[in-house]
C-alpha positions, 0 to 999 in steps of 0.5 A: 500500500502507498504512504501518501494516498488520494482520500475524501479530505485529498491528499493524505499520508497513510489515514492522515489527511495532510490537511489536518497536519498542517492545521495542528503542525505549520507549513512547512513540514517534513511528513513520514510514513512509518509503514514506508520506512517499515516496508524498505528495511524489510523488503531489503532485509528480506530480499537477503534472505540467508545470507549472513547479513546486516545492515546500517543504515546511513544516518546522513540520509535523514538523521532524526531520532525517531527514524533513527529508533525506528530502524534500531527496533527493526534490527538495522545497524548504521553506518555514521560520517561524523561524531555527531551522527555517533550520539545521535545514533546512540541517542535514539537506541542504536547498538555501537557493535552495529556502527561502521564509520566512514568519512574521509576526515574522521578526527582524533576526538571522533576516533577516540569517541567512537573506539569507547563506544565499541563500534563494529569497523572504521573504514578507513580511506586513507594511510594517514588516517590508518596511521593517527587511528592506529595512535588513538587505539594505541593511547586507548590500549585497544585495537581498533577493527577496521576496513578500508574503503577501496575505490573500484573506479566503477562509473556508477551512472547518476549526477556526479554531485554523487558518485563517489567511486571514480578516481578523480573522487575524493572518497576511498583509497585507490584500487591499484594501492589497496594491497600495499596499504592492507599490508601496511594496516596488518603491519601496525600494532593497534588495528585489526583487519577485519573488512574491505569497503566500497561505495560507487555512489548514490541514486544508482538505478541499474544493476551493472556498476553494482556487479563491476564493483563488486566483482573488483572488490571481492577480487581483491579479497581473494589476493589479499587472503594469498598475502596472508590478510584474510577479512571476515565481511564485505560492506558493499555500501549503498546507492540503491536509487529510488524513482522521483520521477521515472526513474526505474530502481533496481528491484532488491531481490535482484540485487541482493541476487547480484551480492549472492553471485559476487561472494559466492562461497566465500565466507563473508559477513556482508555489511550495506549501507541503504540510505536513500532506498529506506527513506527517500519515498517515505516523506513529503515536505508540506508547504503553502503557497503564499503568493501568486505572481503571474508574470510575462515570461514565467508565472511563480507559486510563491510557497513558504518552503524555500531551498533552506528546507529542500536544498536537492532541486537548488544544489543539483537541479533534482526534480520532485513531484508536486502534488496539490493536497486538495485539488480543485477546479480551475485553470491550470498554468506553468508555475515556477514553484519558488520560495522567499530565500534571496536567490535565484536558486531558490526553487523547489520544482520548475514549470509544473502545469497546476491550479492554483490558489493563494493558500493552496497547501503543495506536497513536495513528493520523495523527499524524505532523504537528504530533505531535513539532514541538508536543511539549514537556517539560511536568512535566519528561518527556522528550520521546518518541524517534522512529524511521523503518521503512523496509521490514523496518529500524527507523532511530532518528531521534531519541533519547529525552531523558533527565530530566538533558538537560531541566536542562543548560541551567539554573543553580541560584544561588551559595551 
């Protein structure tokens, strides 16, 4: 069943009309479906079947505590890229022993906190990071579990801003250098080499890039075994795309079969780092039309949400479907859906044919991933509220910020 459907009272989330959510919590507001989040997780988990695996939800996609807690209760691990994300996972009841720490710029302080928490593995992204982690672990008298994030130089066929596995990207270590760096890691006294990691990009809608990357990484596992470095797990990253417009996402059953074929009979645990595929289509951004501004060449619908709420369209011209919450009869026009922020790039959608009136509610669909987590306070705009719908109930899971809260940490100069 779809999480967002048309009902007698207009567009609704599960059984709750969005009009009621707007009246109760205001706009702009992110709205998520608990059922959709749960279904996305269980579909992927079930497709992997009896493969020994751990799903490590990529916290960067949406880091709200309620969402993290829901996934933790479903058995999820977590992929983090900062000390702040680690704190969020632990606060949400996540198991540190199921946490992998990725990212190219881990600080010594972050490493220390993760070691003390007892995380599963550090996905190390440079030779320098290996030596820093070895030092930090030595100071604590511990052995840090490590994987190398290996860059397989595979084209994920996605937007260049979200491609991460090409040789020109900042992520991971070069494939040609991996065996040498693994030998260096194995020789460091405070590291314990346990796995290998790759992540080639995001919003991938074809199986071939995964197939190519996995083949290279699993071949490297065999070469490392010949060097006497026997790994216990392979982290195959994330990147599964979703449908925003007319994309044909990868079927998770087919994806699982690609993983089975790549791993074969090797006695390896499998980690995956799904993010967008679990939360993207489980959320929307609810916004209200403030003004209609017809023009000579373009017509603008100015809404109360903006690029600070949903950055993806301004950042890389991402397309999101826009639906009227309560469609009404009237002449449709082609509108530019724009926000109040003082930037020409402040748009949520371009050239959309809609019959609109001032005060109408609009739903910007597929906003569950990289919406709230990338939002900002630009123009001193308080960030939106977040609501989780569970059947016929709507729960506030993040209160709307106030203007005063934005400057609570600031100080004026003394007289």
